N, C-alpha and C positions, 0 to 999 in steps of 0.2 A: 502494500500499499504506499501511495507514495503523495507525501501532503503540497499540495498547487498554494503556495505562498503568493497572497493580493500584491504584493510586491514586486517592480523590477528588478536588476539585477544591479543596475549604479544605486537605485536605492537602500535595497541591501548593502551595496560597498560603504555608501555614505554612512549608511547607521551604522555598519561597522567602524568606521573609520572616528564617526565620532562619542561612540560609545567606550572607545581605547583611551576618550579625553580622563573621562569619568572610571576607567580602571585605574585601582590600583594594588601591585603587584603584592600577592601574600604565598609565602610561600614557595611553592614549584608551579602554584597552574600559572598556565600560558592564559596570555587573552582572548588566542582561541579556544581554549577550554571553555571557559567560562562563557566567550560567546556562544556557543552553542549549547550549552546546560542555560543558557538565559535565555536566548532567541533562536531555538530548533527551527521555526520556519526559517528566518532568515539565515542563519547558516545553512540549512540545506539550499536554498537559492545559491545561496554567493559558491558550496561545493562543486553544484553540478554546472556551472556555468566560468568556472574558471580553470 
């Protein structure tokens, strides 16, 4: 089952980059892992189009 997000790749990328500004590293968790957990739909869009 694939989830079809209601955003474009550009929107997802912009959202990812803007969320990075608010992300603080805690332990070894990467921003990508954080983003994948917090915004799975956006992450799916990015991973399928990069």
